N, C-alpha and C positions, 0 to 999 in steps of 0.2 A: 358893327361890321366885324367879321371874324377874320383873324390873321393867323396863318400857320407859323408857329415860332420854333418848332423843332420836330424831329422824327426820332422816335425811340429806337435804339439799336439793340445790341445783345445785352444779356445780363452780365453783371460784373460781380464776382464773389458770390457768397452764399446768403447775404443779408438783405437782398432785394434791390440792390442798386442796379441801374441801367446806364449804358452809354447813350448819349443823345447827339444827333447831328443838328447843330444849332442853325436855325434859319431866320434869325433876327440879328440886327446890329445892336440890339439892346438886351442882351441876355441877363444882365444884372437887374433889369427892371422886370422883364417878362418871365424869367425863370428863377425868381427869388423864392426862398422858403416862405410858405404861406400862400403862394399864388395858386389859385384854383383855375384849372384849364379844362376846356371841353376837349373831346377827342374825336378822331375820325379813324375807326368807326365809333359811333356814339356809344355803343354798348360797352366800350372799355372804360368809360369815364362817367362823370368828371373825375379828374385826378388832382389832388392837392399835394404840392411839393413839400416834403418834410425836411429835406436837406439837399445840399449840392456841394460839389467840390471838383477840382480839376486834378486829374491823375494821368500822367504820360501824354499830355496834350488833349485829352478827352474830357468833356464835362460829364460828370457822373451825377445822376439824380436818384433820390430815393423818395417814394410817394407814400403817403399815409395809407395804411391798410395793405401795403405790399411788403411782406416781411421775409420772403425767401426767394431763392433763385427760380423756382418753378413759377411763382406768381410773376416775377419780373420778366422771365422769358416769354410768358403769355402776352406781354405787352409789345413785343417786338414788332417794328414797322408801324406802330400806332402814331398818328400825327397828333401833336399837341397844338391846340387852337386857343388863342386869346381873344377876348372881346375888346375891341378898341373903338373909340369915338372916330367916326369917319373924317372929322375935321382935324384930328390930331396929326401932328407932323413930328418927325424925328428932330432931336436937338441939333444935329449937324445939318447945315443947309445943303450939303452935298449928298445927303442920303434921302431916299424916298421909299415909301411903301409901295408895293406892287399896284394896289388899287389907284394910287395917284398917277402912275405911269400908263396904265391901261387906257386905251383909246386916245392917247395923245397923237396928234398929227406929227409925222416925221418928215423933216425937210432938210435939204442940203444947205450949206452956207449961202449959196446963191439963190435960195428960195424954191428950188425944184422939189415938188412933192414926191416923196418916196412911198408913203403909205401911212398906216396907223398901227400903233403898238397893240398887239392882240393879247400878249401875255409876256411874262418874264420867266426864263428858264434858269434855275439856280444850279449851276454846275460847280464841281469842286474848285476849278481854277478861276472861274469868273462867271458873272451873270451874263446872260444873253437876252437882248430884246427880240421877241418874236414879232416880226412886223408883217402885216398883211398888205401886200403891194396893191397898187391901183388896179393891176391886171388880174388880181385874185391870187397870185402866187405868194409864197412865203419866203421871208428873208430873215436870217439870223445876224444880228449886229452885236458885237461885243460891247457890253456896257462899261466902257472905260473912258476916262476923261479925254484921251487923245482922239477917240473916235466920236464920242458924244460930248462935245464941249459945253453944251448948254441945254438945260431942261427948264422951261418956263411954264410953271403950272398955271399962272394967270392967263397966259396966251394959249394954253393947251397945246404946246408943241415942244418937240425935242429936235434940236439941230444936230446934224451929223456931218462929220468931216471924214468921209471914208477913204481908206487907202485904195489905190487902183485895183479894180476887179471885185471889190466887195459887193457892189450893188448889182452887178449883172455878170452873167456867164461870158457874154461877148467881150467885156473888158478884161476878164481873166484870160481868155484865149488870146487876145491881142497882146497881152503883156508877155506872153511866151513866144519866142521865135518859132515860126512854123506852126503855132498852135498846139504843139506837143510838149510834153514834159521832158525836160533834159535830165538824164540820170548820170 
């Protein structure tokens, strides 16, 4: 199974380094020197990591065969993809790979079915579960412990404890006096 572990950003300096947007909770494992990664688009790779370092809060990587700024800039927006065993799980029991969460049934604490996880949106502030509702609509649920207190891979379900208004527009309208926003 393939797992996107990073997206290449802009070139840094003149020796072929690039910034990367990390998309894995295990960068020390997935983005270590010597790691060989597939790419999307495939024509950019595979790429072998020659070195890595942190600079001003950014992870900088250098790849074998990429020795100057021009070659590094040509890799911009390329996704780095690692091959992993589908049965592999992160060391931290509170972490999950996207493929483990996709298609889980989403239920509230009282057992009401909300829908199924269609995908995970990775945003800068937090991850969101993209849930396909029973009625075909789409719902975005912040993937934080307060709202998603339980993920049971064995039972193939995620339990949500949503704040008022998260699950439906009617609840959001009822939460505001007169159904209008107050400025």
